[in-house]
TIRO-2110 file (N, C-alpha, C; in Angstrom, 1 decimal):
// TIRO-2110
-9.2, -17.7, 38.0, N, 1, A
-7.8, -18.4, 37.7, CA, 1, A
-6.5, -18.0, 37.8, C, 1, A
-6.3, -18.9, 38.8, N, 2, A
-4.7, -18.8, 39.7, CA, 2, A
-3.9, -18.6, 38.8, C, 2, A
-2.7, -17.9, 38.8, N, 3, A
-1.4, -16.9, 38.4, CA, 3, A
-0.9, -18.4, 37.3, C, 3, A
-0.4, -19.5, 38.3, N, 4, A
-0.2, -20.5, 37.9, CA, 4, A
-0.9, -21.0, 36.5, C, 4, A
-1.6, -21.3, 36.7, N, 5, A
-2.7, -22.0, 35.3, CA, 5, A
-2.9, -19.9, 34.1, C, 5, A
-2.9, -19.3, 34.7, N, 6, A
-3.4, -18.4, 33.7, CA, 6, A
-1.8, -18.1, 32.8, C, 6, A
-0.8, -17.8, 33.2, N, 7, A
0.6, -18.7, 32.7, CA, 7, A
0.6, -19.2, 31.6, C, 7, A
0.2, -20.4, 32.1, N, 8, A
0.9, -21.7, 31.0, CA, 8, A
-0.7, -21.3, 30.3, C, 8, A
-2.0, -21.6, 30.9, N, 9, A
-3.2, -21.4, 29.5, CA, 9, A
-2.2, -20.1, 28.4, C, 9, A
-2.2, -18.7, 28.9, N, 10, A
-1.3, -17.8, 27.7, CA, 10, A
-0.4, -18.0, 27.2, C, 10, A
0.5, -19.1, 27.7, N, 11, A
1.7, -19.6, 27.2, CA, 11, A
0.7, -21.0, 26.1, C, 11, A
0.5, -21.8, 26.2, N, 12, A
-0.4, -22.9, 25.3, CA, 12, A
-1.1, -22.0, 24.1, C, 12, A
-1.5, -20.7, 24.4, N, 13, A
-2.3, -20.0, 23.7, CA, 13, A
-1.7, -19.5, 22.8, C, 13, A
-0.3, -19.1, 23.0, N, 14, A
0.8, -18.9, 22.2, CA, 14, A
1.6, -19.3, 21.3, C, 14, A
1.6, -20.5, 22.0, N, 15, A
2.1, -21.7, 21.1, CA, 15, A
1.7, -21.8, 20.3, C, 15, A
0.3, -21.7, 20.4, N, 16, A
-0.8, -23.0, 19.6, CA, 16, A
-1.3, -21.6, 18.1, C, 16, A
-1.4, -20.7, 19.0, N, 17, A
-2.2, -19.3, 17.7, CA, 17, A
-0.7, -19.1, 17.2, C, 17, A
0.2, -18.0, 17.6, N, 18, A
1.6, -18.5, 17.0, CA, 18, A
2.0, -18.8, 16.0, C, 18, A
2.3, -20.6, 16.4, N, 19, A
2.5, -21.0, 15.4, CA, 19, A
1.5, -21.8, 14.1, C, 19, A
0.2, -21.8, 14.7, N, 20, A
-0.3, -22.4, 13.1, CA, 20, A
-0.9, -21.0, 12.7, C, 20, A
-1.0, -19.7, 13.0, N, 21, A
-1.2, -18.6, 12.0, CA, 21, A
-0.3, -18.2, 11.6, C, 21, A
0.9, -18.7, 12.2, N, 22, A
1.8, -18.1, 10.9, CA, 22, A
2.3, -19.1, 10.1, C, 22, A
2.1, -20.6, 10.2, N, 23, A
2.0, -21.3, 9.3, CA, 23, A
0.6, -21.3, 8.1, C, 23, A
-0.5, -20.9, 8.5, N, 24, A
-1.3, -20.5, 8.0, CA, 24, A
-1.0, -19.3, 6.8, C, 24, A
-1.0, -18.3, 7.8, N, 25, A
-0.5, -17.4, 6.9, CA, 25, A
0.2, -17.3, 5.5, C, 25, A
1.6, -17.8, 6.4, N, 26, A
2.9, -17.8, 5.2, CA, 26, A
2.3, -18.7, 4.4, C, 26, A
1.6, -20.0, 4.1, N, 27, A
1.0, -21.3, 3.2, CA, 27, A
0.3, -20.5, 2.8, C, 27, A
-0.8, -19.3, 2.8, N, 28, A
-1.5, -19.1, 2.1, CA, 28, A
-1.1, -17.6, 1.2, C, 28, A
0.3, -17.0, 1.9, N, 29, A
0.4, -15.9, 1.0, CA, 29, A
1.8, -16.3, 0.3, C, 29, A
2.1, -17.4, 0.6, N, 30, A
3.7, -17.7, -0.2, CA, 30, A
3.4, -19.2, -1.2, C, 30, A
2.3, -19.7, -0.7, N, 31, A
1.7, -21.2, -1.4, CA, 31, A
2.7, -21.9, -0.5, C, 31, A
1.6, -23.4, -0.7, N, 32, A
2.5, -24.8, 0.6, CA, 32, A
3.7, -25.1, -0.6, C, 32, A
4.9, -25.2, 0.0, N, 33, A
6.2, -25.4, -0.6, CA, 33, A
7.4, -25.7, 0.5, C, 33, A
8.3, -26.4, 0.2, N, 34, A
9.8, -26.1, 1.1, CA, 34, A
10.2, -25.0, 1.7, C, 34, A
9.8, -24.1, 0.8, N, 35, A
10.7, -22.7, 1.6, CA, 35, A
9.5, -22.5, 2.4, C, 35, A
8.1, -22.7, 2.4, N, 36, A
7.5, -22.1, 3.6, CA, 36, A
7.8, -22.4, 5.0, C, 36, A
7.7, -23.7, 4.8, N, 37, A
8.6, -24.6, 6.2, CA, 37, A
9.6, -24.3, 6.9, C, 37, A
10.6, -23.9, 5.9, N, 38, A
11.9, -23.3, 6.3, CA, 38, A
11.8, -21.7, 6.7, C, 38, A
10.8, -21.0, 6.4, N, 39, A
10.5, -19.8, 6.8, CA, 39, A
9.9, -19.9, 8.4, C, 39, A
8.9, -20.5, 7.7, N, 40, A
8.5, -21.4, 9.2, CA, 40, A
9.0, -21.4, 10.3, C, 40, A
9.9, -22.0, 10.2, N, 41, A
11.1, -22.8, 11.4, CA, 41, A
11.7, -21.5, 12.0, C, 41, A
11.9, -20.9, 10.6, N, 42, A
13.2, -19.5, 11.1, CA, 42, A
12.6, -18.6, 12.3, C, 42, A
11.1, -18.3, 11.7, N, 43, A
10.2, -17.3, 12.8, CA, 43, A
9.6, -17.9, 13.6, C, 43, A
9.1, -18.8, 14.1, N, 44, A
8.3, -19.2, 14.8, CA, 44, A
8.8, -19.4, 16.3, C, 44, A
9.6, -19.8, 16.5, N, 45, A
10.1, -19.0, 18.4, CA, 45, A
9.9, -17.9, 18.5, C, 45, A
10.9, -16.9, 17.4, N, 46, A
10.9, -15.6, 17.9, CA, 46, A
9.1, -14.7, 17.8, C, 46, A
7.7, -15.6, 17.1, N, 47, A
6.7, -15.2, 16.9, CA, 47, A
6.0, -15.5, 18.0, C, 47, A
6.0, -16.9, 18.7, N, 48, A
5.4, -17.3, 20.4, CA, 48, A
6.1, -16.2, 21.1, C, 48, A
7.7, -15.6, 21.2, N, 49, A
8.4, -15.3, 22.2, CA, 49, A
7.8, -14.1, 22.2, C, 49, A
7.3, -13.2, 21.2, N, 50, A
7.0, -11.8, 21.3, CA, 50, A
5.6, -11.6, 21.5, C, 50, A
4.3, -13.3, 20.8, N, 51, A
3.2, -12.6, 21.6, CA, 51, A
2.8, -13.0, 23.2, C, 51, A
3.8, -14.3, 23.5, N, 52, A
3.6, -14.2, 25.2, CA, 52, A
4.1, -13.0, 25.8, C, 52, A
5.1, -12.2, 25.3, N, 53, A
5.2, -10.8, 26.4, CA, 53, A
4.1, -9.8, 25.8, C, 53, A
3.9, -9.5, 24.3, N, 54, A
3.0, -9.0, 24.4, CA, 54, A
1.3, -8.7, 24.9, C, 54, A
1.5, -10.4, 25.4, N, 55, A
-0.1, -10.6, 26.0, CA, 55, A
-0.1, -10.2, 27.3, C, 55, A
1.2, -10.6, 27.7, N, 56, A
1.2, -10.5, 29.2, CA, 56, A
1.5, -9.0, 29.7, C, 56, A
2.4, -8.2, 28.7, N, 57, A
2.6, -7.1, 29.4, CA, 57, A
1.5, -5.8, 28.8, C, 57, A
1.1, -5.8, 27.3, N, 58, A
-0.1, -5.2, 26.7, CA, 58, A
-1.4, -5.7, 27.0, C, 58, A
-1.9, -6.6, 26.0, N, 59, A
-2.9, -7.3, 25.3, CA, 59, A
-4.1, -7.6, 27.1, C, 59, A
-3.2, -8.3, 27.7, N, 60, A
-3.7, -8.6, 29.4, CA, 60, A
-4.7, -7.4, 29.6, C, 60, A
-3.5, -6.0, 29.8, N, 61, A
-4.2, -4.9, 30.3, CA, 61, A
-4.8, -3.8, 29.4, C, 61, A
-5.2, -4.1, 28.2, N, 62, A
-6.3, -3.7, 27.4, CA, 62, A
-7.3, -4.4, 27.8, C, 62, A
-7.3, -5.6, 28.2, N, 63, A
-8.2, -6.3, 28.4, CA, 63, A
-9.1, -6.0, 29.9, C, 63, A
-8.4, -6.1, 30.5, N, 64, A
-8.7, -5.9, 32.0, CA, 64, A
-9.3, -4.5, 32.1, C, 64, A
-9.0, -3.3, 31.6, N, 65, A
-9.2, -1.9, 31.0, CA, 65, A
-10.9, -2.4, 30.7, C, 65, A
-10.9, -2.7, 29.8, N, 66, A
-11.8, -3.1, 29.0, CA, 66, A
-13.3, -3.6, 29.8, C, 66, A
-12.6, -4.5, 30.6, N, 67, A
-13.4, -5.7, 31.3, CA, 67, A
-13.9, -4.3, 32.8, C, 67, A
-13.1, -3.7, 33.1, N, 68, A
-13.6, -2.4, 33.9, CA, 68, A
-14.0, -1.7, 33.6, C, 68, A
-14.1, -1.5, 32.3, N, 69, A
-15.1, -0.2, 32.2, CA, 69, A
-16.5, -0.8, 31.5, C, 69, A
-16.7, -2.0, 31.1, N, 70, A
-17.6, -3.1, 30.8, CA, 70, A
-18.3, -3.7, 31.8, C, 70, A
-17.6, -3.4, 33.0, N, 71, A
-18.9, -4.4, 33.8, CA, 71, A
-18.7, -3.4, 35.3, C, 71, A
-18.3, -2.0, 35.5, N, 72, A
-18.6, -1.1, 36.1, CA, 72, A
-19.5, -1.0, 36.9, C, 72, A
-20.7, -0.7, 36.1, N, 73, A
-22.0, -0.3, 36.6, CA, 73, A
-22.8, -2.0, 37.1, C, 73, A
-22.2, -2.9, 36.7, N, 74, A
-23.2, -4.4, 37.3, CA, 74, A
-22.9, -4.8, 38.3, C, 74, A
-23.7, -5.4, 39.3, N, 75, A
-23.7, -5.7, 40.5, CA, 75, A
-24.0, -7.3, 40.9, C, 75, A
-24.7, -7.9, 39.7, N, 76, A
-25.0, -9.3, 39.6, CA, 76, A
-23.6, -10.3, 39.5, C, 76, A
-22.8, -11.2, 40.2, N, 77, A
-21.9, -11.5, 39.9, CA, 77, A
-21.4, -12.8, 39.3, C, 77, A
-22.4, -13.2, 38.9, N, 78, A
-22.7, -14.0, 37.8, CA, 78, A
-22.7, -13.7, 35.9, C, 78, A
-23.7, -12.6, 36.2, N, 79, A
-23.3, -11.5, 35.3, CA, 79, A
-22.0, -10.8, 35.2, C, 79, A
-21.2, -10.5, 35.8, N, 80, A
-19.9, -9.9, 35.8, CA, 80, A
-19.0, -11.1, 35.5, C, 80, A
-18.9, -12.0, 36.0, N, 81, A
-18.2, -13.4, 35.0, CA, 81, A
-18.2, -13.8, 33.8, C, 81, A
-19.6, -13.7, 33.4, N, 82, A
-20.4, -13.4, 32.0, CA, 82, A
-19.5, -13.0, 31.2, C, 82, A
-20.0, -11.9, 31.7, N, 83, A
-19.2, -10.3, 31.0, CA, 83, A
-17.9, -10.0, 31.1, C, 83, A
-17.4, -10.4, 31.7, N, 84, A
-15.9, -10.5, 32.3, CA, 84, A
-15.2, -11.4, 31.1, C, 84, A
-15.9, -12.9, 30.4, N, 85, A
-15.5, -13.9, 29.9, CA, 85, A
-15.3, -13.4, 28.7, C, 85, A
-16.4, -12.5, 28.1, N, 86, A
-17.2, -12.5, 26.7, CA, 86, A
-16.0, -11.2, 26.5, C, 86, A
-15.9, -9.9, 27.1, N, 87, A
-14.9, -8.8, 27.1, CA, 87, A
-13.3, -9.3, 27.0, C, 87, A
-13.1, -10.2, 27.4, N, 88, A
-11.6, -10.6, 27.6, CA, 88, A
-11.4, -11.5, 26.1, C, 88, A
-13.1, -12.3, 26.0, N, 89, A
-12.4, -12.8, 24.6, CA, 89, A
-12.0, -12.7, 23.5, C, 89, A
-13.2, -11.6, 23.2, N, 90, A
-12.7, -10.5, 22.3, CA, 90, A
-12.0, -9.2, 22.3, C, 90, A
-11.2, -9.2, 23.6, N, 91, A
-10.4, -8.2, 23.1, CA, 91, A
-9.2, -8.3, 23.0, C, 91, A
-9.0, -9.6, 23.7, N, 92, A
-7.8, -10.6, 23.7, CA, 92, A
-7.4, -11.0, 21.9, C, 92, A
-8.6, -11.5, 21.2, N, 93, A
-8.4, -11.7, 19.8, CA, 93, A
-8.1, -10.9, 19.2, C, 93, A
-8.7, -9.9, 18.9, N, 94, A
-8.4, -8.5, 18.4, CA, 94, A
-7.6, -7.8, 18.4, C, 94, A
-6.7, -7.8, 20.1, N, 95, A
-5.9, -6.8, 20.0, CA, 95, A
-4.6, -7.9, 20.1, C, 95, A
-4.7, -9.2, 20.2, N, 96, A
-3.4, -10.2, 19.9, CA, 96, A
-4.0, -10.1, 18.1, C, 96, A
-4.7, -10.5, 17.5, N, 97, A
-4.5, -10.7, 15.7, CA, 97, A
-4.5, -9.2, 15.1, C, 97, A
-4.7, -7.9, 15.7, N, 98, A
-4.1, -7.1, 15.1, CA, 98, A
-3.2, -6.6, 15.1, C, 98, A
-2.5, -7.1, 16.3, N, 99, A
-0.8, -6.8, 16.5, CA, 99, A
-0.2, -7.8, 15.4, C, 99, A
-0.3, -9.4, 15.8, N, 100, A
0.8, -10.4, 15.3, CA, 100, A
0.6, -10.6, 13.7, C, 100, A
-0.5, -9.8, 12.9, N, 101, A
-1.0, -9.3, 11.5, CA, 101, A
-0.2, -8.5, 11.0, C, 101, A
-0.4, -7.3, 11.8, N, 102, A
0.2, -5.7, 11.4, CA, 102, A
1.9, -6.4, 11.5, C, 102, A
2.4, -7.0, 12.6, N, 103, A
3.7, -7.3, 12.8, CA, 103, A
4.0, -8.5, 11.2, C, 103, A
3.7, -9.5, 11.0, N, 104, A
3.9, -9.9, 10.0, CA, 104, A
4.1, -9.3, 8.8, C, 104, A
3.0, -8.6, 8.6, N, 105, A
3.4, -7.6, 7.5, CA, 105, A
4.1, -6.5, 7.6, C, 105, A
4.9, -6.2, 8.7, N, 106, A
5.8, -5.3, 8.4, CA, 106, A
6.8, -6.5, 8.7, C, 106, A
7.4, -7.2, 9.0, N, 107, A
8.3, -8.6, 9.0, CA, 107, A
8.4, -8.6, 7.3, C, 107, A
7.5, -9.3, 6.6, N, 108, A
7.2, -9.4, 4.9, CA, 108, A
7.7, -7.8, 4.2, C, 108, A
7.8, -7.0, 4.7, N, 109, A
7.7, -6.1, 3.9, CA, 109, A
6.6, -5.6, 2.8, C, 109, A
5.5, -6.4, 3.3, N, 110, A
4.0, -5.8, 2.9, CA, 110, A
3.4, -4.6, 3.7, C, 110, A
3.7, -4.4, 4.0, N, 111, A
2.4, -3.4, 5.1, CA, 111, A
2.7, -1.6, 4.0, C, 111, A
3.7, -1.6, 4.0, N, 112, A
3.5, -0.2, 3.3, CA, 112, A
3.4, 0.1, 1.7, C, 112, A
3.5, -1.2, 1.4, N, 113, A
2.6, -1.5, -0.1, CA, 113, A
0.8, -1.0, -0.4, C, 113, A
0.3, -1.6, 1.3, N, 114, A
-1.1, -1.8, 0.9, CA, 114, A
-1.9, -0.6, 1.1, C, 114, A
-2.7, -0.8, 0.7, N, 115, A
-3.9, 0.4, 0.8, CA, 115, A
-4.5, 0.2, 1.8, C, 115, A
-5.0, 0.7, 2.6, N, 116, A
-5.8, 0.8, 3.7, CA, 116, A
-6.9, 0.1, 3.7, C, 116, A
-7.8, -0.3, 2.5, N, 117, A
-8.7, -1.4, 2.3, CA, 117, A
-8.0, -2.3, 2.1, C, 117, A
-6.9, -2.1, 1.3, N, 118, A
-6.2, -4.1, 1.8, CA, 118, A
-6.0, -4.5, 3.1, C, 118, A
-5.3, -3.7, 3.4, N, 119, A
-5.3, -3.7, 4.6, CA, 119, A
-6.0, -4.4, 6.0, C, 119, A
-7.5, -3.8, 5.5, N, 120, A
-8.4, -4.0, 6.5, CA, 120, A
-8.9, -5.3, 6.3, C, 120, A
-9.0, -5.7, 4.9, N, 121, A
-8.8, -7.2, 4.3, CA, 121, A
-8.6, -7.5, 4.9, C, 121, A
-6.9, -7.9, 4.6, N, 122, A
-5.8, -8.9, 5.6, CA, 122, A
-5.9, -9.1, 6.7, C, 122, A
-6.5, -8.3, 7.4, N, 123, A
-6.7, -8.3, 9.1, CA, 123, A
-8.0, -8.8, 9.1, C, 123, A
-9.2, -8.2, 8.4, N, 124, A
-10.4, -9.4, 8.4, CA, 124, A
-10.1, -10.5, 8.1, C, 124, A
-9.4, -11.4, 6.7, N, 125, A
-9.3, -12.8, 7.0, CA, 125, A
-8.2, -13.1, 7.6, C, 125, A
-7.5, -12.6, 8.8, N, 126, A
-6.5, -13.2, 10.0, CA, 126, A
-7.6, -13.1, 11.0, C, 126, A
-8.4, -12.3, 11.3, N, 127, A
-9.0, -11.9, 12.2, CA, 127, A
-10.2, -13.5, 11.8, C, 127, A
-10.9, -13.7, 11.0, N, 128, A
-11.4, -15.0, 10.8, CA, 128, A
-10.8, -16.2, 10.8, C, 128, A
-9.7, -16.6, 10.5, N, 129, A
-8.8, -17.9, 10.4, CA, 129, A
-8.9, -18.0, 12.0, C, 129, A
-8.2, -16.4, 12.9, N, 130, A
-7.9, -16.7, 14.2, CA, 130, A
-8.7, -17.0, 15.1, C, 130, A
-10.4, -16.7, 14.7, N, 131, A
-11.5, -17.2, 15.7, CA, 131, A
-11.8, -18.9, 15.2, C, 131, A
-11.6, -18.8, 14.2, N, 132, A
-12.0, -20.3, 13.9, CA, 132, A
-10.6, -21.3, 14.7, C, 132, A
-9.7, -21.3, 14.1, N, 133, A
-8.1, -21.9, 14.9, CA, 133, A
-8.4, -21.4, 16.0, C, 133, A
-8.7, -20.4, 16.6, N, 134, A
-8.9, -20.4, 18.7, CA, 134, A
-10.4, -21.2, 19.3, C, 134, A
-11.0, -21.1, 18.4, N, 135, A
-12.2, -21.7, 19.2, CA, 135, A
-12.2, -23.0, 18.7, C, 135, A
-11.7, -23.8, 17.5, N, 136, A
-12.0, -24.7, 17.3, CA, 136, A
-10.8, -25.8, 18.2, C, 136, A
-9.6, -25.8, 17.5, N, 137, A
-8.5, -26.4, 18.6, CA, 137, A
-7.8, -25.8, 19.0, C, 137, A
-7.3, -24.6, 19.3, N, 138, A
-6.0, -24.1, 20.8, CA, 138, A
-6.3, -24.0, 21.9, C, 138, A
-7.9, -23.2, 21.9, N, 139, A
-8.6, -22.9, 23.4, CA, 139, A
-8.9, -24.3, 24.2, C, 139, A
-9.6, -24.9, 23.0, N, 140, A
-9.7, -26.6, 24.3, CA, 140, A
-8.5, -27.0, 24.4, C, 140, A
-7.5, -27.1, 23.5, N, 141, A
-6.8, -28.3, 24.2, CA, 141, A
-6.0, -27.3, 25.3, C, 141, A
-5.8, -25.6, 24.7, N, 142, A
-5.5, -25.2, 26.5, CA, 142, A
-6.5, -25.4, 27.7, C, 142, A
-7.2, -25.2, 27.4, N, 143, A
-7.9, -25.6, 28.6, CA, 143, A
-8.4, -26.8, 29.3, C, 143, A
-8.0, -27.6, 28.2, N, 144, A
-7.9, -29.3, 29.0, CA, 144, A
-6.6, -28.8, 29.5, C, 144, A
-5.3, -29.0, 29.2, N, 145, A
-4.1, -28.9, 29.6, CA, 145, A
-3.9, -28.2, 31.2, C, 145, A
-4.9, -27.2, 30.9, N, 146, A
-4.5, -26.0, 32.4, CA, 146, A
-5.5, -26.5, 33.0, C, 146, A
-6.5, -27.8, 33.1, N, 147, A
-7.4, -27.7, 34.2, CA, 147, A
-7.0, -28.3, 35.3, C, 147, A
-6.4, -29.5, 35.2, N, 148, A
-5.6, -29.6, 36.6, CA, 148, A
-4.8, -29.1, 37.3, C, 148, A
-4.5, -27.4, 36.4, N, 149, A
-3.7, -26.5, 37.7, CA, 149, A
-4.6, -26.0, 38.8, C, 149, A
-6.0, -26.0, 38.5, N, 150, A
-6.8, -25.3, 39.1, CA, 150, A
-7.9, -26.0, 40.2, C, 150, A
-7.4, -27.5, 40.4, N, 151, A
-7.8, -28.8, 41.2, CA, 151, A
-7.6, -27.8, 42.3, C, 151, A
-8.3, -27.8, 43.7, N, 152, A
-8.1, -27.3, 44.7, CA, 152, A
-7.9, -25.9, 44.9, C, 152, A
-8.3, -25.1, 43.8, N, 153, A
-7.8, -23.8, 43.8, CA, 153, A
-9.0, -22.5, 44.4, C, 153, A
-10.5, -23.7, 44.0, N, 154, A
-11.6, -22.8, 44.4, CA, 154, A
-11.8, -22.4, 45.9, C, 154, A
END
């Protein structure tokens, strides 16, 4: 994927996932009320900015390292591309979900009050929601919006 397309795709993913997951998380933990929407509007831009910068500087580098480790023994280019996509997809959702859900728990002041089992449970709920939201809504939209940027780059 060309750099312009990758940056646009990443930005769309961060906007979609950051806003939808924040709204879902707040709504599920606080109940659906005007207070939730007020808190959401106050936090959505910093959340998206943090997700975008974290994705570019840390999560993508972790994914690249895992791809390097997971494909170093392969020689078939088709298999390498397939494995790369799988590793990148899982690495990004795991790293981003863990980071963003932990960040939310820290910002709400609830992280220190959770047991390890509660923390793992919270993460698994977040991961399940993120997987559904990413696969059914955000990723298809991001692919559709960035497809024109790939025209003529092959």
